[in-house]
C-alpha positions in Angstrom: 33.1 -17.0 12.8 33.6 -18.9 9.5 31.0 -20.0 7.0 31.2 -23.8 6.3 28.3 -24.7 4.0 24.5 -24.6 3.7 22.4 -26.8 5.8 20.8 -28.1 2.6 24.2 -29.4 1.4 23.9 -32.2 4.0 21.0 -34.6 3.6 19.0 -35.5 6.8 20.8 -38.6 8.2 23.9 -37.8 6.2 27.4 -36.3 6.7 29.8 -34.1 4.9 33.6 -33.7 5.2 35.3 -30.3 4.8 38.8 -29.2 4.7 39.5 -25.9 6.4 42.7 -24.2 5.2 44.4 -21.2 6.7 43.3 -19.3 9.8 44.7 -21.8 12.2 41.5 -23.8 12.3 41.0 -27.5 13.1 41.9 -28.7 9.5 39.8 -31.6 8.4 36.3 -31.7 9.8 33.0 -33.3 9.2 29.4 -32.3 9.8 26.5 -34.6 10.6 22.8 -33.8 10.1 20.6 -36.0 12.3 17.3 -35.5 14.0 17.0 -32.0 12.7 20.3 -30.9 14.2 23.8 -30.2 12.9 26.8 -31.4 14.8 30.5 -31.1 13.8 33.7 -32.8 14.7 37.4 -32.8 13.8 38.0 -35.7 11.4 40.4 -37.5 13.6 39.8 -40.8 15.5 41.0 -40.4 19.2 42.5 -43.9 19.0 45.5 -43.0 16.7 44.5 -39.9 14.9 43.5 -41.3 11.5 40.7 -39.8 9.5 37.3 -41.5 10.1 36.3 -41.8 6.5 38.1 -43.7 3.7 35.5 -42.6 1.1 34.4 -39.0 0.8 31.5 -38.1 3.2 31.2 -41.7 4.5 31.2 -41.1 8.3 28.1 -43.0 9.4 27.2 -46.6 10.0 24.9 -48.2 7.4 21.9 -47.5 9.5 23.0 -43.9 10.0 22.7 -44.1 13.8 26.4 -43.8 14.7 29.6 -42.3 13.5 32.0 -45.0 12.3 35.8 -44.9 12.1 36.6 -46.9 9.0 40.2 -47.7 10.2 39.3 -49.8 13.3 35.5 -49.9 13.4 35.1 -47.7 16.4 31.6 -46.3 16.8 30.6 -42.9 18.2 27.4 -41.3 19.3 26.3 -38.6 16.9 25.0 -36.4 19.7 28.1 -36.3 21.9 31.0 -37.8 19.9 31.6 -40.4 22.7 33.1 -43.7 21.5 30.7 -46.5 22.5 32.6 -49.4 20.8 36.1 -50.1 19.6 39.6 -49.4 20.8 38.9 -45.8 22.1 35.8 -46.7 24.1 34.9 -43.8 26.4 37.0 -41.2 24.6 35.4 -38.4 22.5 35.8 -36.9 19.1 36.8 -33.2 19.2 33.5 -31.3 18.9 33.1 -28.1 16.9 31.1 -25.1 18.1 28.5 -24.4 15.4 25.7 -22.0 14.7 23.0 -22.1 12.0 22.0 -18.7 10.7 19.9 -18.0 7.6 20.4 -21.6 6.4 24.2 -21.4 6.7 26.4 -23.5 9.1 28.9 -21.3 10.8 32.0 -22.4 12.8 32.1 -20.2 15.9 35.7 -20.9 17.1 38.3 -23.5 17.9 37.5 -27.0 18.9 36.4 -28.2 22.3 36.8 -31.5 24.0 33.7 -33.6 24.5 
């Protein structure tokens, strides 16, 4: 288990990018806080593997309802990571297994496919 950040570090309806170094983890990741839940994904678009954000912590559409790939405009469901529009429609972001404990977001293990 690896401590990532505090829940309060991510505003409701917001996202935060993190870089995990060492330990053979997934590398670049991001966390989204929406509807009172935290979800995490590897920061790599399934289309060609580019990071989703071009500006730090900018992972969501303007209305905050979907995850956005800034490279090709692909949009993903926050809840599942499934691409609903764009060149990788139907594919998934790599989800992270997370746990919230005492206000901290913990990474449980390696990634899983959506």
